[in-house]
PyMOL commands that place a pseudoatom at each C-alpha (Angstrom):
pseudoatom trace, name=CA, resn=UNK, resi=1, chain=A, elem=C, hetatm=0, pos=[150.568, 120.204, 9.986]
pseudoatom trace, name=CA, resn=UNK, resi=2, chain=A, elem=C, hetatm=0, pos=[150.757, 116.736, 11.562]
pseudoatom trace, name=CA, resn=UNK, resi=3, chain=A, elem=C, hetatm=0, pos=[148.539, 117.869, 14.439]
pseudoatom trace, name=CA, resn=UNK, resi=4, chain=A, elem=C, hetatm=0, pos=[145.936, 119.100, 11.948]
pseudoatom trace, name=CA, resn=UNK, resi=5, chain=A, elem=C, hetatm=0, pos=[146.001, 115.901, 9.908]
pseudoatom trace, name=CA, resn=UNK, resi=6, chain=A, elem=C, hetatm=0, pos=[145.734, 113.570, 12.903]
pseudoatom trace, name=CA, resn=UNK, resi=7, chain=A, elem=C, hetatm=0, pos=[142.135, 114.351, 13.928]
pseudoatom trace, name=CA, resn=UNK, resi=8, chain=A, elem=C, hetatm=0, pos=[140.986, 114.438, 10.284]
pseudoatom trace, name=CA, resn=UNK, resi=9, chain=A, elem=C, hetatm=0, pos=[142.521, 111.030, 9.692]
pseudoatom trace, name=CA, resn=UNK, resi=10, chain=A, elem=C, hetatm=0, pos=[140.841, 109.660, 12.805]
pseudoatom trace, name=CA, resn=UNK, resi=11, chain=A, elem=C, hetatm=0, pos=[137.486, 111.059, 11.722]
pseudoatom trace, name=CA, resn=UNK, resi=12, chain=A, elem=C, hetatm=0, pos=[137.869, 109.536, 8.279]
pseudoatom trace, name=CA, resn=UNK, resi=13, chain=A, elem=C, hetatm=0, pos=[138.734, 106.169, 9.801]
pseudoatom trace, name=CA, resn=UNK, resi=14, chain=A, elem=C, hetatm=0, pos=[135.691, 106.322, 12.060]
pseudoatom trace, name=CA, resn=UNK, resi=15, chain=A, elem=C, hetatm=0, pos=[133.392, 107.320, 9.173]
pseudoatom trace, name=CA, resn=UNK, resi=16, chain=A, elem=C, hetatm=0, pos=[134.812, 104.431, 7.158]
pseudoatom trace, name=CA, resn=UNK, resi=17, chain=A, elem=C, hetatm=0, pos=[134.278, 102.014, 10.076]
pseudoatom trace, name=CA, resn=UNK, resi=18, chain=A, elem=C, hetatm=0, pos=[130.673, 103.119, 10.535]
pseudoatom trace, name=CA, resn=UNK, resi=19, chain=A, elem=C, hetatm=0, pos=[130.009, 102.824, 6.792]
pseudoatom trace, name=CA, resn=UNK, resi=20, chain=A, elem=C, hetatm=0, pos=[131.409, 99.281, 6.734]
pseudoatom trace, name=CA, resn=UNK, resi=21, chain=A, elem=C, hetatm=0, pos=[129.336, 98.163, 9.723]
pseudoatom trace, name=CA, resn=UNK, resi=22, chain=A, elem=C, hetatm=0, pos=[126.178, 99.723, 8.282]
pseudoatom trace, name=CA, resn=UNK, resi=23, chain=A, elem=C, hetatm=0, pos=[126.858, 98.046, 4.930]
pseudoatom trace, name=CA, resn=UNK, resi=24, chain=A, elem=C, hetatm=0, pos=[127.346, 94.674, 6.596]
pseudoatom trace, name=CA, resn=UNK, resi=25, chain=A, elem=C, hetatm=0, pos=[124.055, 95.007, 8.487]
pseudoatom trace, name=CA, resn=UNK, resi=26, chain=A, elem=C, hetatm=0, pos=[122.192, 96.084, 5.355]
pseudoatom trace, name=CA, resn=UNK, resi=27, chain=A, elem=C, hetatm=0, pos=[123.552, 93.287, 3.174]
pseudoatom trace, name=CA, resn=UNK, resi=28, chain=A, elem=C, hetatm=0, pos=[122.878, 90.554, 5.732]
pseudoatom trace, name=CA, resn=UNK, resi=29, chain=A, elem=C, hetatm=0, pos=[119.295, 91.836, 5.951]
pseudoatom trace, name=CA, resn=UNK, resi=30, chain=A, elem=C, hetatm=0, pos=[118.942, 91.676, 2.162]
pseudoatom trace, name=CA, resn=UNK, resi=31, chain=A, elem=C, hetatm=0, pos=[120.764, 88.475, 1.236]
pseudoatom trace, name=CA, resn=UNK, resi=32, chain=A, elem=C, hetatm=0, pos=[121.335, 84.998, 2.670]
pseudoatom trace, name=CA, resn=UNK, resi=33, chain=A, elem=C, hetatm=0, pos=[124.453, 85.151, 4.821]
pseudoatom trace, name=CA, resn=UNK, resi=34, chain=A, elem=C, hetatm=0, pos=[126.475, 82.809, 2.624]
pseudoatom trace, name=CA, resn=UNK, resi=35, chain=A, elem=C, hetatm=0, pos=[125.856, 85.083, -0.370]
pseudoatom trace, name=CA, resn=UNK, resi=36, chain=A, elem=C, hetatm=0, pos=[127.295, 88.143, 1.373]
pseudoatom trace, name=CA, resn=UNK, resi=37, chain=A, elem=C, hetatm=0, pos=[130.978, 88.784, 0.603]
pseudoatom trace, name=CA, resn=UNK, resi=38, chain=A, elem=C, hetatm=0, pos=[133.636, 91.141, 1.889]
pseudoatom trace, name=CA, resn=UNK, resi=39, chain=A, elem=C, hetatm=0, pos=[133.789, 92.570, -1.636]
pseudoatom trace, name=CA, resn=UNK, resi=40, chain=A, elem=C, hetatm=0, pos=[130.067, 93.369, -1.521]
pseudoatom trace, name=CA, resn=UNK, resi=41, chain=A, elem=C, hetatm=0, pos=[130.392, 94.977, 1.915]
pseudoatom trace, name=CA, resn=UNK, resi=42, chain=A, elem=C, hetatm=0, pos=[133.296, 97.096, 0.660]
pseudoatom trace, name=CA, resn=UNK, resi=43, chain=A, elem=C, hetatm=0, pos=[131.373, 98.170, -2.431]
pseudoatom trace, name=CA, resn=UNK, resi=44, chain=A, elem=C, hetatm=0, pos=[128.294, 99.111, -0.390]
pseudoatom trace, name=CA, resn=UNK, resi=45, chain=A, elem=C, hetatm=0, pos=[130.453, 101.059, 2.088]
pseudoatom trace, name=CA, resn=UNK, resi=46, chain=A, elem=C, hetatm=0, pos=[132.416, 102.798, -0.660]
pseudoatom trace, name=CA, resn=UNK, resi=47, chain=A, elem=C, hetatm=0, pos=[135.804, 101.502, 0.486]
pseudoatom trace, name=CA, resn=UNK, resi=48, chain=A, elem=C, hetatm=0, pos=[138.397, 99.081, -0.825]
pseudoatom trace, name=CA, resn=UNK, resi=49, chain=A, elem=C, hetatm=0, pos=[138.240, 95.548, 0.550]
pseudoatom trace, name=CA, resn=UNK, resi=50, chain=A, elem=C, hetatm=0, pos=[141.752, 95.972, 1.959]
pseudoatom trace, name=CA, resn=UNK, resi=51, chain=A, elem=C, hetatm=0, pos=[140.338, 98.673, 4.207]
pseudoatom trace, name=CA, resn=UNK, resi=52, chain=A, elem=C, hetatm=0, pos=[138.123, 95.977, 5.710]
pseudoatom trace, name=CA, resn=UNK, resi=53, chain=A, elem=C, hetatm=0, pos=[140.861, 93.364, 5.938]
pseudoatom trace, name=CA, resn=UNK, resi=54, chain=A, elem=C, hetatm=0, pos=[143.167, 95.792, 7.759]
pseudoatom trace, name=CA, resn=UNK, resi=55, chain=A, elem=C, hetatm=0, pos=[140.640, 95.901, 10.589]
pseudoatom trace, name=CA, resn=UNK, resi=56, chain=A, elem=C, hetatm=0, pos=[138.822, 92.540, 10.419]
pseudoatom trace, name=CA, resn=UNK, resi=57, chain=A, elem=C, hetatm=0, pos=[140.282, 89.218, 9.235]
pseudoatom trace, name=CA, resn=UNK, resi=58, chain=A, elem=C, hetatm=0, pos=[137.029, 87.649, 7.989]
pseudoatom trace, name=CA, resn=UNK, resi=59, chain=A, elem=C, hetatm=0, pos=[133.475, 88.402, 6.951]
pseudoatom trace, name=CA, resn=UNK, resi=60, chain=A, elem=C, hetatm=0, pos=[132.306, 86.793, 10.188]
pseudoatom trace, name=CA, resn=UNK, resi=61, chain=A, elem=C, hetatm=0, pos=[134.394, 89.246, 12.205]
pseudoatom trace, name=CA, resn=UNK, resi=62, chain=A, elem=C, hetatm=0, pos=[132.825, 92.176, 10.342]
pseudoatom trace, name=CA, resn=UNK, resi=63, chain=A, elem=C, hetatm=0, pos=[129.319, 90.880, 11.038]
pseudoatom trace, name=CA, resn=UNK, resi=64, chain=A, elem=C, hetatm=0, pos=[130.166, 90.382, 14.704]
pseudoatom trace, name=CA, resn=UNK, resi=65, chain=A, elem=C, hetatm=0, pos=[131.474, 93.956, 14.887]
pseudoatom trace, name=CA, resn=UNK, resi=66, chain=A, elem=C, hetatm=0, pos=[128.245, 95.150, 13.279]
pseudoatom trace, name=CA, resn=UNK, resi=67, chain=A, elem=C, hetatm=0, pos=[126.203, 93.386, 15.953]
pseudoatom trace, name=CA, resn=UNK, resi=68, chain=A, elem=C, hetatm=0, pos=[128.456, 94.604, 18.753]
pseudoatom trace, name=CA, resn=UNK, resi=69, chain=A, elem=C, hetatm=0, pos=[128.040, 98.207, 17.590]
pseudoatom trace, name=CA, resn=UNK, resi=70, chain=A, elem=C, hetatm=0, pos=[124.270, 97.869, 18.038]
pseudoatom trace, name=CA, resn=UNK, resi=71, chain=A, elem=C, hetatm=0, pos=[124.711, 97.076, 21.730]
pseudoatom trace, name=CA, resn=UNK, resi=72, chain=A, elem=C, hetatm=0, pos=[126.455, 100.359, 22.464]
pseudoatom trace, name=CA, resn=UNK, resi=73, chain=A, elem=C, hetatm=0, pos=[124.827, 103.659, 23.252]
pseudoatom trace, name=CA, resn=UNK, resi=74, chain=A, elem=C, hetatm=0, pos=[125.927, 107.030, 21.921]
pseudoatom trace, name=CA, resn=UNK, resi=75, chain=A, elem=C, hetatm=0, pos=[128.849, 107.141, 24.354]
pseudoatom trace, name=CA, resn=UNK, resi=76, chain=A, elem=C, hetatm=0, pos=[130.047, 103.671, 23.414]
pseudoatom trace, name=CA, resn=UNK, resi=77, chain=A, elem=C, hetatm=0, pos=[128.992, 102.190, 26.731]
pseudoatom trace, name=CA, resn=UNK, resi=78, chain=A, elem=C, hetatm=0, pos=[126.815, 99.128, 27.191]
pseudoatom trace, name=CA, resn=UNK, resi=79, chain=A, elem=C, hetatm=0, pos=[123.271, 100.011, 28.151]
pseudoatom trace, name=CA, resn=UNK, resi=80, chain=A, elem=C, hetatm=0, pos=[121.920, 99.149, 31.602]
pseudoatom trace, name=CA, resn=UNK, resi=81, chain=A, elem=C, hetatm=0, pos=[118.539, 97.685, 32.463]
pseudoatom trace, name=CA, resn=UNK, resi=82, chain=A, elem=C, hetatm=0, pos=[115.953, 100.095, 33.864]
pseudoatom trace, name=CA, resn=UNK, resi=83, chain=A, elem=C, hetatm=0, pos=[115.662, 100.203, 37.632]
pseudoatom trace, name=CA, resn=UNK, resi=84, chain=A, elem=C, hetatm=0, pos=[112.533, 102.053, 38.756]
pseudoatom trace, name=CA, resn=UNK, resi=85, chain=A, elem=C, hetatm=0, pos=[112.225, 99.957, 41.900]
pseudoatom trace, name=CA, resn=UNK, resi=86, chain=A, elem=C, hetatm=0, pos=[109.452, 97.826, 40.355]
pseudoatom trace, name=CA, resn=UNK, resi=87, chain=A, elem=C, hetatm=0, pos=[111.078, 94.614, 39.107]
pseudoatom trace, name=CA, resn=UNK, resi=88, chain=A, elem=C, hetatm=0, pos=[108.001, 93.293, 37.310]
pseudoatom trace, name=CA, resn=UNK, resi=89, chain=A, elem=C, hetatm=0, pos=[107.445, 96.518, 35.391]
pseudoatom trace, name=CA, resn=UNK, resi=90, chain=A, elem=C, hetatm=0, pos=[111.123, 96.874, 34.518]
pseudoatom trace, name=CA, resn=UNK, resi=91, chain=A, elem=C, hetatm=0, pos=[111.451, 93.304, 33.266]
pseudoatom trace, name=CA, resn=UNK, resi=92, chain=A, elem=C, hetatm=0, pos=[108.313, 93.616, 31.174]
pseudoatom trace, name=CA, resn=UNK, resi=93, chain=A, elem=C, hetatm=0, pos=[109.709, 96.727, 29.496]
pseudoatom trace, name=CA, resn=UNK, resi=94, chain=A, elem=C, hetatm=0, pos=[112.941, 94.869, 28.737]
pseudoatom trace, name=CA, resn=UNK, resi=95, chain=A, elem=C, hetatm=0, pos=[111.319, 91.638, 27.554]
pseudoatom trace, name=CA, resn=UNK, resi=96, chain=A, elem=C, hetatm=0, pos=[108.789, 93.429, 25.353]
pseudoatom trace, name=CA, resn=UNK, resi=97, chain=A, elem=C, hetatm=0, pos=[111.623, 95.398, 23.767]
pseudoatom trace, name=CA, resn=UNK, resi=98, chain=A, elem=C, hetatm=0, pos=[113.598, 92.176, 23.268]
pseudoatom trace, name=CA, resn=UNK, resi=99, chain=A, elem=C, hetatm=0, pos=[110.648, 90.470, 21.585]
pseudoatom trace, name=CA, resn=UNK, resi=100, chain=A, elem=C, hetatm=0, pos=[110.065, 93.487, 19.367]
pseudoatom trace, name=CA, resn=UNK, resi=101, chain=A, elem=C, hetatm=0, pos=[113.742, 93.635, 18.429]
pseudoatom trace, name=CA, resn=UNK, resi=102, chain=A, elem=C, hetatm=0, pos=[113.823, 89.967, 17.453]
pseudoatom trace, name=CA, resn=UNK, resi=103, chain=A, elem=C, hetatm=0, pos=[110.783, 90.425, 15.214]
pseudoatom trace, name=CA, resn=UNK, resi=104, chain=A, elem=C, hetatm=0, pos=[112.486, 93.244, 13.275]
pseudoatom trace, name=CA, resn=UNK, resi=105, chain=A, elem=C, hetatm=0, pos=[113.460, 91.630, 9.936]
pseudoatom trace, name=CA, resn=UNK, resi=106, chain=A, elem=C, hetatm=0, pos=[116.841, 93.368, 9.702]
pseudoatom trace, name=CA, resn=UNK, resi=107, chain=A, elem=C, hetatm=0, pos=[117.837, 92.469, 13.256]
pseudoatom trace, name=CA, resn=UNK, resi=108, chain=A, elem=C, hetatm=0, pos=[116.483, 88.941, 12.853]
pseudoatom trace, name=CA, resn=UNK, resi=109, chain=A, elem=C, hetatm=0, pos=[118.670, 88.329, 9.788]
pseudoatom trace, name=CA, resn=UNK, resi=110, chain=A, elem=C, hetatm=0, pos=[121.751, 89.746, 11.479]
pseudoatom trace, name=CA, resn=UNK, resi=111, chain=A, elem=C, hetatm=0, pos=[121.376, 87.696, 14.667]
pseudoatom trace, name=CA, resn=UNK, resi=112, chain=A, elem=C, hetatm=0, pos=[120.561, 84.503, 12.782]
pseudoatom trace, name=CA, resn=UNK, resi=113, chain=A, elem=C, hetatm=0, pos=[123.740, 84.980, 10.744]
pseudoatom trace, name=CA, resn=UNK, resi=114, chain=A, elem=C, hetatm=0, pos=[125.805, 85.583, 13.884]
pseudoatom trace, name=CA, resn=UNK, resi=115, chain=A, elem=C, hetatm=0, pos=[124.227, 82.598, 15.670]
pseudoatom trace, name=CA, resn=UNK, resi=116, chain=A, elem=C, hetatm=0, pos=[125.158, 80.309, 12.785]
pseudoatom trace, name=CA, resn=UNK, resi=117, chain=A, elem=C, hetatm=0, pos=[128.711, 81.654, 12.647]
pseudoatom trace, name=CA, resn=UNK, resi=118, chain=A, elem=C, hetatm=0, pos=[129.530, 81.357, 16.354]
pseudoatom trace, name=CA, resn=UNK, resi=119, chain=A, elem=C, hetatm=0, pos=[128.169, 77.799, 16.384]
pseudoatom trace, name=CA, resn=UNK, resi=120, chain=A, elem=C, hetatm=0, pos=[131.082, 76.799, 14.138]
pseudoatom trace, name=CA, resn=UNK, resi=121, chain=A, elem=C, hetatm=0, pos=[133.810, 79.313, 15.040]
pseudoatom trace, name=CA, resn=UNK, resi=122, chain=A, elem=C, hetatm=0, pos=[135.191, 78.788, 18.547]
pseudoatom trace, name=CA, resn=UNK, resi=123, chain=A, elem=C, hetatm=0, pos=[137.411, 81.890, 18.446]
pseudoatom trace, name=CA, resn=UNK, resi=124, chain=A, elem=C, hetatm=0, pos=[134.528, 84.138, 17.427]
pseudoatom trace, name=CA, resn=UNK, resi=125, chain=A, elem=C, hetatm=0, pos=[132.266, 82.443, 19.970]
pseudoatom trace, name=CA, resn=UNK, resi=126, chain=A, elem=C, hetatm=0, pos=[134.782, 83.295, 22.711]
pseudoatom trace, name=CA, resn=UNK, resi=127, chain=A, elem=C, hetatm=0, pos=[134.940, 86.903, 21.513]
pseudoatom trace, name=CA, resn=UNK, resi=128, chain=A, elem=C, hetatm=0, pos=[131.142, 87.050, 21.426]
pseudoatom trace, name=CA, resn=UNK, resi=129, chain=A, elem=C, hetatm=0, pos=[131.005, 85.775, 24.991]
pseudoatom trace, name=CA, resn=UNK, resi=130, chain=A, elem=C, hetatm=0, pos=[133.654, 88.225, 26.215]
pseudoatom trace, name=CA, resn=UNK, resi=131, chain=A, elem=C, hetatm=0, pos=[132.539, 91.384, 24.426]
pseudoatom trace, name=CA, resn=UNK, resi=132, chain=A, elem=C, hetatm=0, pos=[128.785, 91.034, 24.156]
pseudoatom trace, name=CA, resn=UNK, resi=133, chain=A, elem=C, hetatm=0, pos=[127.161, 88.187, 26.074]
pseudoatom trace, name=CA, resn=UNK, resi=134, chain=A, elem=C, hetatm=0, pos=[129.037, 88.584, 29.368]
pseudoatom trace, name=CA, resn=UNK, resi=135, chain=A, elem=C, hetatm=0, pos=[128.587, 92.376, 29.712]
pseudoatom trace, name=CA, resn=UNK, resi=136, chain=A, elem=C, hetatm=0, pos=[124.871, 92.065, 28.926]
pseudoatom trace, name=CA, resn=UNK, resi=137, chain=A, elem=C, hetatm=0, pos=[124.531, 89.206, 31.401]
pseudoatom trace, name=CA, resn=UNK, resi=138, chain=A, elem=C, hetatm=0, pos=[126.254, 91.230, 34.113]
pseudoatom trace, name=CA, resn=UNK, resi=139, chain=A, elem=C, hetatm=0, pos=[123.941, 94.188, 33.476]
pseudoatom trace, name=CA, resn=UNK, resi=140, chain=A, elem=C, hetatm=0, pos=[120.933, 91.884, 33.851]
pseudoatom trace, name=CA, resn=UNK, resi=141, chain=A, elem=C, hetatm=0, pos=[122.332, 90.313, 37.015]
pseudoatom trace, name=CA, resn=UNK, resi=142, chain=A, elem=C, hetatm=0, pos=[122.982, 93.755, 38.483]
pseudoatom trace, name=CA, resn=UNK, resi=143, chain=A, elem=C, hetatm=0, pos=[119.277, 94.543, 38.095]
pseudoatom trace, name=CA, resn=UNK, resi=144, chain=A, elem=C, hetatm=0, pos=[118.310, 91.232, 39.679]
pseudoatom trace, name=CA, resn=UNK, resi=145, chain=A, elem=C, hetatm=0, pos=[120.652, 91.832, 42.632]
pseudoatom trace, name=CA, resn=UNK, resi=146, chain=A, elem=C, hetatm=0, pos=[118.939, 95.178, 43.177]
pseudoatom trace, name=CA, resn=UNK, resi=147, chain=A, elem=C, hetatm=0, pos=[115.616, 93.317, 43.282]
pseudoatom trace, name=CA, resn=UNK, resi=148, chain=A, elem=C, hetatm=0, pos=[117.024, 90.816, 45.779]
pseudoatom trace, name=CA, resn=UNK, resi=149, chain=A, elem=C, hetatm=0, pos=[118.116, 93.669, 48.043]
pseudoatom trace, name=CA, resn=UNK, resi=150, chain=A, elem=C, hetatm=0, pos=[114.622, 95.173, 47.759]
pseudoatom trace, name=CA, resn=UNK, resi=151, chain=A, elem=C, hetatm=0, pos=[113.000, 91.867, 48.754]
pseudoatom trace, name=CA, resn=UNK, resi=152, chain=A, elem=C, hetatm=0, pos=[111.389, 91.370, 45.324]
pseudoatom trace, name=CA, resn=UNK, resi=153, chain=A, elem=C, hetatm=0, pos=[113.344, 88.240, 44.413]
pseudoatom trace, name=CA, resn=UNK, resi=154, chain=A, elem=C, hetatm=0, pos=[114.487, 85.161, 46.326]
pseudoatom trace, name=CA, resn=UNK, resi=155, chain=A, elem=C, hetatm=0, pos=[117.778, 86.253, 47.942]
pseudoatom trace, name=CA, resn=UNK, resi=156, chain=A, elem=C, hetatm=0, pos=[119.256, 82.796, 47.435]
pseudoatom trace, name=CA, resn=UNK, resi=157, chain=A, elem=C, hetatm=0, pos=[118.261, 82.467, 43.780]
pseudoatom trace, name=CA, resn=UNK, resi=158, chain=A, elem=C, hetatm=0, pos=[120.875, 81.450, 41.219]
pseudoatom trace, name=CA, resn=UNK, resi=159, chain=A, elem=C, hetatm=0, pos=[120.786, 84.529, 38.984]
pseudoatom trace, name=CA, resn=UNK, resi=160, chain=A, elem=C, hetatm=0, pos=[122.105, 82.615, 35.996]
pseudoatom trace, name=CA, resn=UNK, resi=161, chain=A, elem=C, hetatm=0, pos=[119.152, 80.251, 36.316]
pseudoatom trace, name=CA, resn=UNK, resi=162, chain=A, elem=C, hetatm=0, pos=[116.737, 83.174, 36.676]
pseudoatom trace, name=CA, resn=UNK, resi=163, chain=A, elem=C, hetatm=0, pos=[118.020, 84.569, 33.367]
pseudoatom trace, name=CA, resn=UNK, resi=164, chain=A, elem=C, hetatm=0, pos=[117.762, 81.144, 31.729]
pseudoatom trace, name=CA, resn=UNK, resi=165, chain=A, elem=C, hetatm=0, pos=[114.118, 80.811, 32.763]
pseudoatom trace, name=CA, resn=UNK, resi=166, chain=A, elem=C, hetatm=0, pos=[113.395, 84.348, 31.581]
pseudoatom trace, name=CA, resn=UNK, resi=167, chain=A, elem=C, hetatm=0, pos=[115.221, 84.402, 28.231]
pseudoatom trace, name=CA, resn=UNK, resi=168, chain=A, elem=C, hetatm=0, pos=[115.688, 80.827, 26.998]
pseudoatom trace, name=CA, resn=UNK, resi=169, chain=A, elem=C, hetatm=0, pos=[112.043, 80.209, 26.019]
pseudoatom trace, name=CA, resn=UNK, resi=170, chain=A, elem=C, hetatm=0, pos=[111.977, 83.431, 23.998]
pseudoatom trace, name=CA, resn=UNK, resi=171, chain=A, elem=C, hetatm=0, pos=[115.207, 82.525, 22.219]
pseudoatom trace, name=CA, resn=UNK, resi=172, chain=A, elem=C, hetatm=0, pos=[113.961, 78.991, 21.546]
pseudoatom trace, name=CA, resn=UNK, resi=173, chain=A, elem=C, hetatm=0, pos=[110.687, 80.272, 20.090]
pseudoatom trace, name=CA, resn=UNK, resi=174, chain=A, elem=C, hetatm=0, pos=[112.609, 82.758, 17.935]
pseudoatom trace, name=CA, resn=UNK, resi=175, chain=A, elem=C, hetatm=0, pos=[115.187, 80.214, 16.785]
pseudoatom trace, name=CA, resn=UNK, resi=176, chain=A, elem=C, hetatm=0, pos=[112.606, 77.680, 15.644]
pseudoatom trace, name=CA, resn=UNK, resi=177, chain=A, elem=C, hetatm=0, pos=[110.037, 80.246, 14.486]
pseudoatom trace, name=CA, resn=UNK, resi=178, chain=A, elem=C, hetatm=0, pos=[107.535, 78.103, 16.371]
pseudoatom trace, name=CA, resn=UNK, resi=179, chain=A, elem=C, hetatm=0, pos=[105.189, 80.930, 17.417]
pseudoatom trace, name=CA, resn=UNK, resi=180, chain=A, elem=C, hetatm=0, pos=[105.010, 84.736, 17.372]
pseudoatom trace, name=CA, resn=UNK, resi=181, chain=A, elem=C, hetatm=0, pos=[107.034, 86.800, 19.835]
pseudoatom trace, name=CA, resn=UNK, resi=182, chain=A, elem=C, hetatm=0, pos=[104.323, 89.054, 21.223]
pseudoatom trace, name=CA, resn=UNK, resi=183, chain=A, elem=C, hetatm=0, pos=[104.153, 91.510, 24.106]
pseudoatom trace, name=CA, resn=UNK, resi=184, chain=A, elem=C, hetatm=0, pos=[101.744, 89.143, 25.856]
pseudoatom trace, name=CA, resn=UNK, resi=185, chain=A, elem=C, hetatm=0, pos=[104.237, 86.297, 25.545]
pseudoatom trace, name=CA, resn=UNK, resi=186, chain=A, elem=C, hetatm=0, pos=[107.029, 88.514, 26.888]
pseudoatom trace, name=CA, resn=UNK, resi=187, chain=A, elem=C, hetatm=0, pos=[104.836, 89.435, 29.865]
pseudoatom trace, name=CA, resn=UNK, resi=188, chain=A, elem=C, hetatm=0, pos=[104.037, 85.778, 30.522]
pseudoatom trace, name=CA, resn=UNK, resi=189, chain=A, elem=C, hetatm=0, pos=[107.757, 84.953, 30.721]
pseudoatom trace, name=CA, resn=UNK, resi=190, chain=A, elem=C, hetatm=0, pos=[108.233, 87.660, 33.334]
pseudoatom trace, name=CA, resn=UNK, resi=191, chain=A, elem=C, hetatm=0, pos=[105.209, 86.484, 35.330]
pseudoatom trace, name=CA, resn=UNK, resi=192, chain=A, elem=C, hetatm=0, pos=[106.373, 82.858, 35.244]
pseudoatom trace, name=CA, resn=UNK, resi=193, chain=A, elem=C, hetatm=0, pos=[109.923, 83.761, 36.256]
pseudoatom trace, name=CA, resn=UNK, resi=194, chain=A, elem=C, hetatm=0, pos=[108.840, 85.964, 39.143]
pseudoatom trace, name=CA, resn=UNK, resi=195, chain=A, elem=C, hetatm=0, pos=[106.515, 83.258, 40.467]
pseudoatom trace, name=CA, resn=UNK, resi=196, chain=A, elem=C, hetatm=0, pos=[109.321, 80.699, 40.263]
pseudoatom trace, name=CA, resn=UNK, resi=197, chain=A, elem=C, hetatm=0, pos=[111.799, 82.891, 42.147]
pseudoatom trace, name=CA, resn=UNK, resi=198, chain=A, elem=C, hetatm=0, pos=[109.505, 84.754, 44.514]
pseudoatom trace, name=CA, resn=UNK, resi=199, chain=A, elem=C, hetatm=0, pos=[111.031, 85.680, 47.886]
for i in range(1, 199): cmd.bond("trace and resi %d" % i, "trace and resi %d" % (i + 1))
show_as sticks, trace
zoom trace
């Protein structure tokens, strides 16, 4: 009997986890972050709030988990950047997708909430860096190293600086809502970066 109950229990736990993360994303998209509560997340997910607290200590931790889940593919692995051999084309695909993602109202609300939280929570900021930012940065650098080997990028370029030049203006424009994030703007960031770090 115990062997039969084990997998069912695991499936129920996973369904509960997914429901909680989906509820957190939905509520943050609908309400100002400071109005969202663990009680509201639990009610939306159809679980008791203690079910949430057994897994996550705070609302901020739940929201971070909800964001982290979005960065995983169906197998739970972080996605890699495309590598067709054409760096310009690959980066434009990625940057256009990034701009489009940041203009999605639900994603925008979620990332703004997380950005505000990690600015004031050093422990969560460290977890964000370890679990999300660093793996994504390494995936991006792996693509840039491939371009360096192919002679498409300055072999001596500081890859951290390349990523700063590529992504920081987009993030700044998004953060301050200073101008639209368009496909043309995404393309211009790629063009500017590739000119700056040409071989």
